[in-house]
KOLPA-137426 format. One record per residue (C-alpha): x, y, z. Coordinates in nm, 3 decimals. Each point is the difference from the previous one (the first is absolute). Example, Ala and Ser with C-alpha at 12.3 -4.5 7.8 and 13.67 -1.06 7.14 Angstrom:
<pts>
<pt xx="1.230" yy="-0.450" zz="0.780"/>
<pt xx="0.137" yy="0.344" zz="-0.066"/>
</pts>
This chain:
<pts>
<pt xx="0.000" yy="0.000" zz="0.000"/>
<pt xx="0.290" yy="0.249" zz="-0.017"/>
<pt xx="-0.129" yy="0.135" zz="-0.334"/>
<pt xx="-0.334" yy="0.089" zz="0.160"/>
<pt xx="0.176" yy="0.183" zz="0.282"/>
<pt xx="0.210" yy="0.201" zz="-0.244"/>
<pt xx="-0.304" yy="0.083" zz="-0.212"/>
<pt xx="-0.193" yy="0.123" zz="0.303"/>
<pt xx="0.285" yy="0.230" zz="0.099"/>
<pt xx="0.006" yy="0.175" zz="-0.337"/>
<pt xx="0.313" yy="0.033" zz="-0.211"/>
<pt xx="0.279" yy="-0.223" zz="0.135"/>
<pt xx="0.303" yy="0.195" zz="0.123"/>
<pt xx="0.356" yy="-0.117" zz="-0.052"/>
<pt xx="0.084" yy="0.162" zz="0.334"/>
<pt xx="-0.220" yy="-0.257" zz="0.176"/>
<pt xx="0.172" yy="-0.294" zz="-0.176"/>
<pt xx="0.349" yy="-0.142" zz="0.009"/>
<pt xx="0.189" yy="0.023" zz="-0.327"/>
<pt xx="-0.066" yy="-0.370" zz="-0.064"/>
<pt xx="-0.371" yy="0.038" zz="0.068"/>
<pt xx="-0.023" yy="0.296" zz="-0.241"/>
<pt xx="0.181" yy="-0.194" zz="-0.274"/>
<pt xx="-0.217" yy="-0.308" zz="0.057"/>
<pt xx="-0.320" yy="0.208" zz="-0.002"/>
<pt xx="0.089" yy="0.145" zz="-0.339"/>
<pt xx="0.129" yy="-0.331" zz="-0.140"/>
<pt xx="-0.328" yy="-0.173" zz="0.090"/>
<pt xx="-0.216" yy="0.266" zz="-0.168"/>
<pt xx="0.214" yy="0.108" zz="-0.293"/>
<pt xx="-0.096" yy="0.366" zz="0.043"/>
<pt xx="-0.117" yy="0.204" zz="0.297"/>
<pt xx="-0.036" yy="0.355" zz="0.125"/>
<pt xx="0.198" yy="0.024" zz="0.323"/>
<pt xx="0.028" yy="0.283" zz="0.248"/>
<pt xx="0.359" yy="0.103" zz="0.064"/>
<pt xx="-0.045" yy="0.241" zz="0.290"/>
<pt xx="-0.236" yy="0.281" zz="0.096"/>
<pt xx="-0.213" yy="0.084" zz="-0.301"/>
<pt xx="0.241" yy="-0.144" zz="-0.259"/>
<pt xx="-0.073" yy="-0.306" zz="-0.207"/>
<pt xx="0.081" yy="-0.147" zz="-0.340"/>
<pt xx="-0.084" yy="-0.294" zz="-0.221"/>
<pt xx="0.262" yy="-0.273" zz="0.002"/>
<pt xx="0.029" yy="-0.303" zz="-0.225"/>
<pt xx="0.168" yy="-0.341" zz="0.015"/>
<pt xx="0.121" yy="0.023" zz="-0.362"/>
<pt xx="-0.055" yy="0.183" zz="-0.329"/>
<pt xx="-0.300" yy="-0.215" zz="-0.095"/>
<pt xx="-0.206" yy="0.219" zz="0.239"/>
<pt xx="0.094" yy="0.320" zz="-0.187"/>
<pt xx="-0.157" yy="0.159" zz="-0.306"/>
<pt xx="0.159" yy="-0.108" zz="-0.332"/>
<pt xx="0.185" yy="0.332" zz="-0.037"/>
<pt xx="0.137" yy="0.000" zz="0.355"/>
<pt xx="0.324" yy="-0.135" zz="0.144"/>
<pt xx="0.087" yy="-0.087" zz="0.358"/>
<pt xx="0.212" yy="0.189" zz="0.248"/>
<pt xx="0.126" yy="-0.153" zz="0.326"/>
<pt xx="-0.216" yy="0.099" zz="0.296"/>
<pt xx="0.151" yy="0.046" zz="0.345"/>
<pt xx="-0.236" yy="0.076" zz="0.289"/>
<pt xx="0.029" yy="0.039" zz="0.376"/>
<pt xx="-0.104" yy="-0.308" zz="0.197"/>
<pt xx="-0.040" yy="-0.073" zz="0.370"/>
<pt xx="0.346" yy="-0.160" zz="0.022"/>
<pt xx="0.198" yy="0.208" zz="-0.250"/>
<pt xx="-0.014" yy="0.350" zz="-0.153"/>
<pt xx="0.083" yy="-0.136" zz="-0.349"/>
<pt xx="-0.176" yy="-0.316" zz="-0.115"/>
<pt xx="0.002" yy="-0.113" zz="-0.364"/>
<pt xx="-0.367" yy="-0.094" zz="-0.034"/>
<pt xx="-0.031" yy="-0.039" zz="-0.377"/>
<pt xx="-0.049" yy="0.253" zz="-0.279"/>
<pt xx="-0.194" yy="0.308" zz="-0.107"/>
<pt xx="-0.131" yy="0.034" zz="-0.355"/>
<pt xx="0.120" yy="0.314" zz="-0.179"/>
<pt xx="-0.019" yy="0.146" zz="-0.348"/>
<pt xx="0.354" yy="0.005" zz="-0.144"/>
<pt xx="0.139" yy="0.341" zz="-0.082"/>
<pt xx="-0.228" yy="0.182" zz="0.245"/>
<pt xx="0.163" yy="0.125" zz="0.313"/>
<pt xx="-0.322" yy="0.064" zz="0.193"/>
<pt xx="0.155" yy="0.044" zz="0.342"/>
<pt xx="0.349" yy="0.110" zz="-0.099"/>
<pt xx="0.143" yy="-0.310" zz="0.165"/>
<pt xx="0.245" yy="-0.106" zz="-0.268"/>
</pts>
């Protein structure tokens, strides 16, 4: 019943999970919107098959309960667009 508990709490937060739990959560679903602290959130994917055909993947590192930098999976981005000036 852990899925029911997470669903009742709203958007799952990586800060409430260990790094392993966050990775496993995403791996089991393929794609998920996860909170990453406060009012921040993003959509993360297990692999490129969960992106639009024109998108590519970028490594996604999020804060977790046991580490400030956890490789959780990927974000889908449009190549050549520097939306958040993070390149």
